[in-house]
C-alpha positions in Angstrom: -74.8 10.5 -26.7 -72.4 9.5 -23.9 -69.1 7.8 -24.8 -68.8 4.2 -23.9 -65.5 2.6 -22.8 -66.5 -0.4 -24.8 -66.0 -0.2 -28.6 -66.8 -3.5 -30.4 -64.9 -4.3 -33.6 -62.6 -1.3 -33.1 -65.5 1.0 -34.1 -67.3 3.5 -32.0 -71.0 2.4 -31.8 -72.1 6.0 -32.5 -70.3 6.0 -35.8 -71.5 2.5 -37.0 -73.8 2.9 -39.9 -77.3 1.7 -39.6 -76.9 0.4 -43.1 -75.0 -2.6 -41.7 -78.0 -3.4 -39.5 -80.4 -3.0 -42.4 -78.5 -5.4 -44.6 -77.8 -7.8 -41.7 -81.5 -7.9 -40.9 -82.3 -8.5 -44.6 -79.9 -11.5 -44.5 -81.7 -12.9 -41.5 -85.1 -12.4 -43.2 -83.8 -14.3 -46.2 -81.9 -16.9 -44.4 -83.6 -19.8 -46.2 -82.4 -18.6 -49.6 -79.0 -17.7 -48.3 -78.8 -21.2 -46.7 -79.3 -22.7 -50.2 -76.6 -20.4 -51.7 -74.2 -21.4 -48.9 -74.8 -25.1 -49.5 -74.4 -24.6 -53.3 -71.1 -22.8 -52.8 -69.9 -25.4 -50.3 -70.5 -28.1 -52.9 -68.6 -26.1 -55.6 -65.7 -25.5 -53.2 -65.6 -29.2 -52.3 -65.6 -30.1 -56.0 -62.7 -27.7 -56.4 -60.8 -29.5 -53.6 -58.3 -31.1 -56.1 -57.6 -27.6 -57.4 -57.2 -26.1 -54.0 -54.9 -29.0 -53.1 -52.9 -28.6 -56.3 -52.5 -24.8 -55.8 -52.1 -25.2 -52.1 -54.6 -24.1 -49.6 -52.2 -21.6 -48.2 -51.6 -19.9 -51.6 -55.4 -19.9 -52.3 -56.0 -18.2 -49.0 -55.3 -14.6 -49.9 -57.5 -14.3 -53.0 -60.3 -16.3 -51.4 -60.2 -14.2 -48.2 -60.6 -11.0 -50.3 -63.7 -12.4 -52.0 -65.1 -13.9 -48.8 -64.5 -10.7 -46.9 -66.3 -8.5 -49.4 -69.3 -10.8 -49.6 -69.7 -11.6 -45.9 -68.9 -8.1 -44.7 -71.6 -6.7 -46.9 -74.3 -9.3 -46.2 -73.6 -10.2 -42.6 -71.3 -7.4 -41.2 -68.7 -10.2 -40.9 -65.7 -9.9 -38.5 -63.7 -12.6 -40.4 -63.2 -14.7 -37.3 -62.2 -17.7 -39.6 -64.8 -20.0 -37.9 -68.0 -19.1 -39.6 -71.2 -20.2 -37.8 -73.7 -18.4 -40.1 -75.3 -21.6 -41.3 -75.9 -22.6 -37.7 -77.0 -19.2 -36.4 -79.8 -18.2 -38.8 -77.4 -16.1 -41.0 -76.8 -13.8 -38.0 -73.1 -13.6 -37.3 -72.5 -14.2 -33.5 -69.3 -12.1 -33.7 -71.5 -9.0 -34.1 -72.5 -9.5 -30.5 -70.6 -6.8 -28.5 -69.7 -9.5 -26.0 -68.8 -12.0 -28.9 -71.1 -14.6 -27.5 -71.2 -17.7 -29.8 -73.8 -19.8 -28.0 -76.8 -17.7 -27.3 -77.8 -14.4 -25.7 -76.3 -13.0 -22.6 -79.5 -12.5 -20.6 -79.2 -8.7 -21.0 -81.6 -8.5 -24.0 -83.9 -5.6 -23.7 -87.7 -6.0 -23.8 -87.8 -4.7 -27.3 -85.2 -7.3 -28.5 -82.3 -4.9 -28.6 -78.8 -5.3 -27.2 -78.0 -4.2 -23.6 -74.6 -2.8 -24.7 -75.7 -1.2 -27.9 -79.4 -0.2 -27.2 -80.0 0.8 -30.9 -78.9 -2.6 -32.2 -81.2 -5.6 -32.5 -79.7 -8.5 -30.4 -77.7 -10.7 -32.7 -79.2 -13.8 -31.0 -82.8 -12.7 -31.2 -82.2 -12.3 -34.9 -80.3 -15.6 -35.1 -83.3 -17.4 -33.6 -85.7 -15.7 -36.1 -83.4 -16.6 -39.0 -82.9 -20.2 -37.9 -86.7 -20.8 -37.8 -86.8 -20.1 -41.5 -84.0 -22.4 -42.4 -84.1 -26.2 -43.3 -81.3 -26.9 -40.9 -82.8 -24.5 -38.3 -82.1 -26.8 -35.3 -78.4 -26.3 -35.9 -78.7 -23.2 -33.7 -78.9 -25.7 -30.8 -75.3 -26.9 -31.6 -72.7 -25.7 -29.1 -70.1 -23.6 -31.0 -66.5 -24.1 -30.0 -64.7 -21.1 -28.5 -63.1 -18.7 -30.9 -59.6 -19.6 -32.0 -58.2 -16.2 -32.5 -55.3 -17.6 -34.6 -57.9 -18.0 -37.4 -58.8 -14.4 -37.4 -58.7 -12.9 -40.9 -58.5 -16.3 -42.6 -61.0 -18.1 -44.9 -63.6 -20.0 -43.2 -64.7 -21.3 -46.6 -61.4 -22.9 -47.3 -61.1 -24.4 -43.8 -64.6 -25.9 -44.1 -63.8 -27.2 -47.5 -60.6 -28.9 -46.3 -62.5 -30.4 -43.3 -65.3 -31.7 -45.6 -62.8 -33.2 -48.0 -61.0 -34.9 -45.2 -64.2 -36.3 -43.8 -65.3 -37.5 -47.2 -61.9 -39.2 -47.7 -62.1 -40.8 -44.3 -65.7 -42.0 -45.1 -64.5 -43.4 -48.5 -61.5 -45.1 -46.9 -63.8 -46.7 -44.2 -66.3 -47.9 -46.8 -63.8 -49.7 -49.0 -63.3 -53.4 -48.4 -60.1 -54.5 -46.6 
């Protein structure tokens, strides 16, 4: 197989295990159930907000990142970008796209649905569409994702989402209280 100058995720495509694709495709096929698990965990993390705040989000970061990385790396071949879009992209991580496209396919998708850069890999966005059709919030795939903020790389998307949800909840509560 000819060597490619492009090596996504610091790994040669030839050496990437097909096991990652197998588990990733399983996750897409089971996106509805994983969506439920994600929502359940989000509620638990939000209920733990007082604890995270007491301990300090920055101190909780390291242990949470370890757990998040193990789980998401196994299930989604996660790149730990710190801005998880799995619940919007049919449980198919857009950072697995060799071009790191976060808002849809590049137009180079092969007729068989595989990637133009890595011909043996199913296109992340074809899989994302399939997964999103199985999810309750499947139309979230139509949301425009913000560009990747590389300063978040290696940080916990779970804690960031929790802090944002707690802030939104507090703002909603403050706005609902009478003056």
